[in-house]
C-alpha positions in Angstrom: -7.8 71.8 19.8 -6.9 69.9 16.6 -7.6 71.6 13.2 -9.5 69.9 10.4 -6.2 69.8 8.7 -4.5 67.7 11.3 -7.6 65.3 11.7 -7.4 64.6 7.9 -3.7 64.1 8.1 -4.3 61.4 10.9 -7.1 59.9 8.9 -5.2 59.6 5.7 -2.2 58.2 7.8 -4.6 55.6 9.4 -6.1 54.7 5.8 -2.6 54.4 4.4 -1.7 51.8 7.4 -4.4 49.9 7.1 -3.9 49.7 3.3 -0.4 48.7 3.7 -1.4 46.0 6.5 -4.1 44.7 4.0 -1.9 44.5 1.1 1.1 42.6 3.3 -1.8 40.3 4.4 -2.9 39.5 0.9 0.5 39.0 -0.3 1.5 36.7 2.7 -1.5 34.6 2.3 -0.9 34.2 -1.4 2.7 32.8 -0.6 1.4 30.4 2.1 0.2 27.4 0.3 -3.7 27.0 0.2 -3.8 23.8 2.0 -2.7 25.3 5.4 -5.7 27.2 5.2 -7.7 24.2 4.3 -6.0 21.7 6.2 -8.8 20.6 8.5 -11.5 20.9 5.9 -9.7 18.9 3.4 -8.9 16.1 5.9 -12.6 16.1 7.1 -14.0 15.9 3.4 -11.0 13.4 2.5 -12.2 10.9 5.6 -15.4 11.2 4.7 -15.0 10.2 1.1 -12.9 7.0 2.1 -15.4 5.7 4.7 -17.9 6.2 2.3 -16.3 3.4 0.1 -18.4 0.4 -1.0 -16.6 -0.9 -3.8 -13.1 -2.0 -4.1 -11.4 -3.7 -6.8 -7.7 -5.1 -6.7 -6.6 -3.9 -10.1 -2.8 -4.7 -10.4 -2.0 -2.9 -12.6 -3.8 -0.2 -14.5 -0.8 0.1 -16.9 -0.5 -3.5 -17.9 -3.4 -3.6 -20.4 -1.2 -4.2 -23.4 0.2 -7.7 -22.0 -3.3 -8.7 -22.1 -4.8 -7.2 -25.3 -6.4 -4.4 -24.0 -6.7 -0.8 -24.1 -6.8 1.8 -21.1 -10.5 2.3 -22.1 -11.1 -1.2 -21.5 -9.4 -0.7 -18.0 -11.9 2.1 -17.5 -14.8 0.1 -18.7 -14.0 -2.4 -16.1 -13.9 0.2 -13.3 -17.2 1.6 -14.4 -18.9 -1.6 -14.7 -18.1 -3.0 -11.2 -18.9 0.6 -9.6 -15.2 0.7 -8.4 -14.8 3.8 -5.7 -11.3 2.7 -4.8 -8.5 0.8 -6.8 -6.5 -1.6 -4.5 -2.8 -1.5 -5.9 -3.2 -0.1 -8.8 0.6 0.3 -9.3 3.2 -1.9 -7.3 6.6 -1.1 -6.5 8.5 -4.3 -6.1 11.2 -4.2 -8.3 13.1 -1.1 -9.7 10.5 1.1 -11.6 12.5 3.5 -14.3 11.1 7.0 -15.2 10.3 6.0 -18.6 10.6 2.6 -20.4 12.7 4.6 -23.2 15.6 4.9 -20.9 16.0 1.2 -20.7 18.4 -1.2 -22.8 16.3 -2.2 -25.9 15.7 -5.8 -24.5 14.2 -4.7 -21.4 12.3 -1.9 -23.0 9.9 -4.1 -24.9 9.3 -6.0 -21.6 8.6 -2.4 -20.0 6.4 -1.2 -22.4 4.3 -4.2 -22.6 3.9 -4.0 -18.7 3.6 -0.3 -18.8 6.1 -0.7 -15.9 7.0 3.0 -15.6 6.3 6.1 -13.5 5.4 7.8 -16.9 2.9 4.9 -17.7 1.3 5.0 -14.0 0.8 8.7 -14.5 -0.5 8.5 -18.0 -2.9 6.0 -16.9 -4.1 7.9 -13.8 -4.9 10.8 -16.1 -6.9 8.9 -18.4 -8.8 7.2 -15.5 -9.5 10.3 -13.8 -11.0 12.3 -17.0 -13.7 9.6 -16.9 -13.6 8.8 -13.0 -12.9 11.8 -11.3 -13.6 10.7 -7.8 -12.3 7.3 -8.1 -9.5 6.6 -5.5 -6.3 5.0 -7.0 -3.8 3.6 -4.6 -0.3 2.6 -5.2 1.7 0.0 -3.2 5.3 0.3 -1.9 7.2 -2.7 0.1 9.3 -2.3 3.4 10.3 -6.0 2.8 12.6 -5.8 -0.4 15.3 -3.2 -1.7 16.5 -4.5 -5.5 20.1 -4.6 -5.9 20.0 -1.7 -8.5 17.9 0.6 -6.5 17.8 4.4 -7.3 16.0 7.6 -5.7 13.4 8.5 -8.1 13.2 12.1 -6.6 16.9 12.8 -6.5 18.1 10.5 -9.3 20.8 9.1 -7.0 21.7 5.8 -7.9 22.9 3.2 -5.4 25.8 0.7 -5.5 25.2 -3.0 -4.4 27.3 -2.2 -1.4 25.0 0.6 -0.2 22.4 -1.4 -0.7 23.7 -4.3 1.2 24.3 -1.6 4.1 20.6 -1.2 4.2 20.0 -4.9 4.7 18.9 -5.6 8.0 21.3 -7.0 10.3 20.1 -8.5 13.7 23.7 -8.1 15.2 23.0 -4.3 15.3 21.2 -5.2 18.5 22.9 -8.3 19.4 20.0 -10.6 19.0 20.8 -14.2 19.2 19.0 -17.2 17.5 16.5 -18.6 20.1 17.3 -22.4 18.9 20.9 -22.4 18.8 21.4 -19.5 21.5 24.2 -18.1 19.1 24.3 -14.6 17.5 22.0 -14.3 14.6 24.2 -13.0 11.7 23.3 -10.9 8.9 23.6 -13.6 6.4 21.6 -16.0 8.5 18.8 -13.6 8.8 18.9 -12.5 5.0 18.9 -16.3 3.7 15.8 -17.0 6.0 13.8 -13.9 4.4 15.1 -14.3 1.1 14.4 -18.0 0.9 10.6 -16.7 2.1 10.5 -14.2 -0.5 12.5 -15.5 -3.4 15.4 -13.3 -3.4 18.1 -15.6 -4.5 18.8 -18.9 -6.5 16.2 -21.7 -5.4 19.2 -24.1 -5.1 20.6 -22.3 -2.1 19.3 -24.5 0.6 21.3 -23.3 4.0 22.6 -19.9 5.3 26.2 -21.1 4.3 25.2 -21.0 0.6 24.2 -17.4 1.2 26.3 -15.0 -1.0 24.8 -11.3 -0.8 26.9 -10.3 -3.8 24.9 -12.8 -6.2 21.2 -12.2 -4.5 18.7 -10.5 -6.3 17.4 -8.3 -3.5 17.5 -8.1 0.4 15.4 -7.5 3.4 16.1 -3.9 4.4 16.5 -2.2 7.7 13.4 0.0 8.5 15.8 2.1 11.2 18.2 2.8 8.7 18.2 6.6 7.4 19.3 5.8 4.1 16.6 3.5 3.4 14.1 5.5 5.2 14.8 8.2 2.4 14.6 5.5 -0.4 11.1 4.1 0.5 9.9 7.6 1.1 11.2 8.7 -2.2 8.9 5.5 -3.7 5.9 6.9 -1.9 6.5 10.6 -3.0 7.0 9.6 -6.8 3.8 7.8 -6.5 2.0 11.2 -5.3 3.6 13.2 -7.9 2.3 10.8 -10.5 -1.2 11.1 -9.1 -1.9 8.3 -6.7 -4.5 8.9 -4.0 -3.3 6.7 -1.3 -0.3 4.6 -0.5 -0.4 1.1 0.8 2.7 0.3 2.7 3.3 -3.6 2.7 5.0 -5.3 5.9 5.8 -1.5 7.7 5.6 -2.9 11.1 6.8 -6.7 10.2 10.5 -5.7 11.6 8.9 -4.3 14.8 6.8 -7.7 15.0 9.6 -9.8 14.1 12.0 -8.9 16.8 8.8 -8.8 19.3 8.6 -12.5 18.6 12.2 -13.0 18.7 12.8 -11.3 22.0 9.4 -11.8 23.7 10.1 -8.1 25.0 7.7 -5.2 23.4 10.4 -2.5 24.8 13.3 -4.2 23.3 15.4 -1.4 21.6 15.2 -3.6 18.3 11.6 -3.4 18.5 10.9 0.1 19.9 13.3 1.6 17.4 11.6 -0.5 14.4 8.0 0.5 15.5 8.9 4.4 15.9 10.7 4.1 12.6 7.5 2.8 11.1 5.1 5.7 12.5 7.6 8.1 11.2 7.4 7.0 7.5 3.4 7.4 7.7 3.7 10.7 8.9 6.4 11.8 6.6 4.1 10.6 3.7 1.4 12.6 5.1 3.3 15.5 5.3 4.7 15.5 1.8 1.2 15.4 0.5 0.0 18.1 2.5 2.7 20.4 1.2 1.8 19.3 -2.4 -1.9 20.8 -1.5 -3.7 17.2 -1.4 -4.5 14.8 1.4 -3.1 11.1 0.5 -4.5 8.1 2.2 -2.0 5.8 3.8 -2.7 2.2 4.8 -0.9 -0.9 5.7 -1.1 -4.2 7.6 -2.6 -4.5 11.4 0.1 -6.7 12.8 1.0 -3.5 14.9 -1.5 -4.7 17.1 0.3 -7.9 18.0 3.2 -6.1 19.9 1.7 -6.1 23.2 2.5 -5.0 26.8 2.1 -7.4 30.2 -1.5 -6.6 30.2 -2.4 -7.9 26.4 -2.8 -4.3 25.2 -0.9 -2.6 22.5 2.5 -1.5 23.7 2.7 1.6 21.5 0.6 4.5 20.0 -1.5 3.4 17.2 -0.1 4.4 13.7 -1.9 7.3 11.7 -3.4 4.9 9.3 -6.5 5.9 7.1 -6.9 2.3 6.1 -5.8 -1.3 7.1 -6.0 -4.5 5.3 -6.2 -8.1 6.6 -6.4 -11.2 4.7 -8.5 -14.2 4.6 -6.5 -17.6 5.5 -5.6 -20.2 3.2 -7.6 -22.7 4.9 -10.7 -20.3 4.8 -10.3 -20.5 1.2 -9.9 -24.0 0.9 -12.7 -24.5 2.9 -15.1 -22.0 1.6 -15.9 -21.1 5.2 -14.9 -18.0 7.0 -14.2 -18.3 10.7 -16.8 -16.0 12.7 -14.6 -16.4 15.6 -11.6 -15.2 14.2 -13.2 -12.3 12.2 -15.4 -11.4 15.3 -12.2 -11.0 17.4 -10.5 -9.0 14.9 -13.2 -6.4 14.3 -13.6 -6.0 18.0 -10.2 -5.1 18.6 -9.9 -2.9 15.6 -13.1 -1.0 16.8 -11.5 -0.9 20.2 -8.1 0.6 19.2 -8.8 2.3 15.8 -12.2 3.2 16.5 -14.8 3.6 13.6 -12.9 6.0 11.1 -10.5 3.5 9.9 -11.6 1.7 6.4 -10.9 -1.9 6.7 -10.2 -3.9 3.5 -10.3 -7.5 3.6 -8.7 -9.6 0.4 -7.1 -12.6 -0.7 -3.2 -12.0 -0.7 -0.9 -12.8 -3.4 1.6 -15.9 -3.6 5.2 -15.0 -2.5 6.7 -17.9 -4.2 4.4 -21.2 -4.2 0.8 -21.0 -4.8 0.0 -23.2 -1.9 1.5 -20.6 0.5 -1.4 -17.6 0.0 -5.1 -17.3 -0.4 -4.9 -16.1 -4.0 -3.0 -19.3 -4.9 -5.4 -21.3 -3.2 -8.4 -19.6 -4.8 -6.9 -19.9 -8.3 -5.4 -23.2 -8.2 -7.4 -25.3 -5.9 -10.9 -23.8 -6.4 -12.7 -24.4 -9.9 -14.2 -21.5 -11.6 -17.8 -22.2 -10.1 -16.2 -22.4 -6.6 -14.7 -19.2 -6.9 -17.5 -17.3 -7.9 -19.5 -19.3 -5.2 -16.6 -18.1 -2.6 -16.8 -14.5 -3.6 -20.6 -14.3 -2.9 -19.8 -16.0 0.6 -17.2 -13.6 1.3 -18.8 -10.4 0.2 -22.2 -11.4 2.1 -20.3 -12.6 5.3 -18.1 -9.0 5.2 -21.0 -7.1 4.5 -22.8 -8.8 7.6 -19.8 -8.0 9.9 -20.0 -4.2 8.5 -23.4 -3.7 10.0 -22.9 -5.8 13.0 -19.7 -3.9 14.3 -20.9 -0.6 12.5 -17.4 -0.6 10.9 -16.4 0.5 7.3 -15.5 -3.1 6.2 -15.0 -3.8 2.6 -14.2 -7.1 0.6 -11.7 -6.3 -2.0 -12.8 -8.3 -5.6 -9.8 -9.5 -7.1 -10.7 -8.1 -10.4 -7.4 -8.1 -12.2 -3.8 -9.1 -10.7 -2.1 -10.7 -8.0 0.8 -13.4 -8.2 -0.6 -16.6 -8.3 2.5 -18.1 -7.7 5.6 -19.2 -9.5 4.4 -22.9 -10.0 1.0 -22.0 -10.8 -0.5 -24.3 -13.5 -3.9 -22.7 -13.9 -2.9 -19.6 -16.0 -4.8 -16.7 -17.2 -5.6 -16.9 -20.8 -3.6 -20.0 -20.7 -0.1 -17.9 -20.3 -0.1 -15.5 -17.2 0.5 -16.3 -13.7 -1.3 -12.9 -12.7 -4.8 -13.5 -11.9 -7.6 -12.1 -14.1 -11.5 -12.2 -13.7 -12.1 -12.3 -17.3 -9.9 -14.9 -18.2 -11.8 -18.1 -19.6 -9.8 -20.2 -16.9 -11.6 -18.4 -14.1 -14.5 -16.4 -15.6 -15.7 -14.5 -12.1 -15.9 -10.9 -13.9 -19.9 -11.1 -13.9 -20.1 -12.0 -10.4 -17.8 -9.3 -9.3 -19.9 -7.1 -11.5 -23.1 -8.0 -9.9 -22.0 -8.1 -6.3 -20.6 -4.6 -6.9 -23.7 -3.2 -8.6 -25.9 -4.7 -5.8 -24.3 -2.4 -3.2 -25.2 0.8 -5.4 -28.0 -0.1 -7.6 -28.7 2.9 -9.8 -27.3 5.4 -7.5 -23.5 5.5 -8.5 -22.3 7.6 -11.3 
């Protein structure tokens, strides 16, 4: 028979063991990021917040206010007055972004400071905006269609030589692709000339592939399957997240896969498959990095992944894990001030079928790459007068609001509040000198229209 002393010893031992286990569990949990325990709830709440978005304004960028004789308080006022929930392309990585303007040579430093084109300025602007509008979603944009000849990795600090950048440039010969017009192998220089001419990557007097000299180009079209470019592109996204971005918009992420699908007519060609899978990986890596930082960051892009189809006409690959997608109004729709019901009905039906109801859909007028005639924002700003612009905004806003109800999808028309390149050859300029669109400029004066349309979506309920 067990004595009371033995019983007490057992109880004490058990108690000590329970205490030690409890201490271990508490200690272990404290060393595991909180996000691992809150991932499901965090994603659910983040998704609900995104899908409740009613007002999206294109404000590119939230750092360039000095150039327009404004302050960050003016930017905040614009966002407040328009009840903005989501800032589209608040900061856009197209050319190289320095950590701070002060690290640049004196001549470049002044330009950088006026434009606020540094990660430091982006972070400061977000912090100021969040003080007044803590729930606003700030999105940043990164390209898949451009690498500058002077790139560096903003996370590691690694600087690339021009030769290293050229190695990241897309070369169709990697997959032995041929030019369908000539039947000859499609060379790297030929491909880079064609893309570079479209996007303005070299002097305008280069008229044929024979003129192309990679050493003299300003930028190249990168290869999404290149591991070094993948790291570089992810470093841009990571730096935006570290600076405070809530969302990352990846421009032309599936463009390489789509181009090679059009070229080969084979959705399962290695060139198509590898490019598509690389694009999917980039999305996952951005989500992963954000979660490691204890937050959920939205990732979005174009919907051209739906154009890569199998023999039955269905998407050939899994859908990307996008939180939001974008599509643009066509140039002719802007020019004629008439949106195609057939086109948009087909598009929204396709989105509903393949992406479901929980992906935010943003519709906007894309900016010009080179000429104003080639993109909807160029047509909007240069072809329509200010009265027609205001009227078209009302037409588009009403049209997409009706489609939102009809399809029961989170569809939002993006208001062109500030920003977007109007075209190198633009003649009607904001404040008589900027080729960047601005709704408050006397040449356009659509700010009040935007404000009224936005306020109608919320009335007095918005904070």
